[in-house]
C-alpha positions, 0 to 999 in steps of 0.5 A: 625112160628108166627101163628103156634108157639103153634102147633106141627106136631101131633096137625096139623095131628089130625086136618087133620084126623078130617077133613078127617073123614067126607069124603065119599070114592068113591064107585067105588074105588078098594082096590089097588087104595084106598091104593095108595090114602091113602099112598099119602094122608098120605105123603101129610098131614105129609109133610104139617104139618112139613112145617107149623111148621118148614118152607118149606126150613127147612124140608128135604125129608129124614125127611119126609120119616122118619116121614112117615115110608117109603123110599125116593123113595116111596115119589117120587113114589107119588110126583115129588118133595118136592114142589108138596107135599105142592101144592098137590091140583094142580092135582085135580084142573086141572082134575076138570076144564078139566072135567067140560069144556069138555062136553057141557050142559045147564050150560054156560062155565063161570058158569062151570068154576067158580064152578069147580075152587071154589070147588077145591081151597076151598074144602067143607070138611074144613067146619068141622073146626070152622071158626077161625080154617079155617082162622088160617090154611089158614094163616099158609099155605099162610105164608109158601108159601110166606116165601119160595123162593122155593115155590114162584118159584114153584107156576107156575110149573104146568101151562104147564100141566094145559094148556095141559089138559084144552086145550084138554078138550076145543078142545073136547068141540067145536070140534077142535084141542088143538092148535087152537088159540081160544082154546089157548086164552080161556085156558089162560083166565081160567088159569088167573081166577085160579090165580086171586082167588089164589092171592086174598086169599094171599092178603086178608088173612093177614087182614081178620077178619074171614074165612067167610069174607075172602071167601066173599072177594075172591069171590068178586074178582073172580066174578069181574075177571069172568065178564071181562072173560065172553064175551070171554068165551061165544064167544068161547062157541058159536064156532062150528067147524069140525075136519080135517078128516086126524087128530084124534078126538083131531086134533093131528097128529103124536103126534104134535099139528099143526094148524088146517085147518078149514072147514065151518060149514055153 
């Protein structure tokens, strides 16, 4: 790849290790959970470094397993497929958004969403790198993502899971079921905001003069989209509903998500 022609896998892994050196471990994390997280992170880092150097479609699962000194089955114990090793921030993003919107507090729904999306798509741990290095690695990642037809097709692979988890969290927020029409449209609005931010990064990274400038452009695009989304999400947040007592606390019955019978809150 053009931008990474002077980088090899070992050099990229050194950068990844330097970035992670400043991370604070979760004090509540047990030994078993920590070991599993570390193995998963190693697989993701090694795979990503190989993808950036050689191109996603040129790297095989067998090669990744060999480089990680594990079996192919071990790889699939942590990742569903090769694509998920590249898009390894999807799961944390889904959890971050769902956790952020689940409970009401003094912060508006749109502000909660803006913060959670921004923090997970561009985690602050990368601030350990100089601006030029941050921009370089962002370009490498975006180039790898758009050059591979497999990765282009996989960008929306986790959308159904995002919709499932965020719709459940939003339903809990207002006291209804996840199949409620207001919940569904609010979920898609939030998914749209995620896509705006990601697409903005892919668009502006080609011509950005610095990582700080890139972030400013992305943030500007994101806020424009958020201004359009804000009235809908505020209207959603003002809803007050009561669950049908024949269903559980998510409005689910027998594992299904039927439309709910609404009760007046007057």
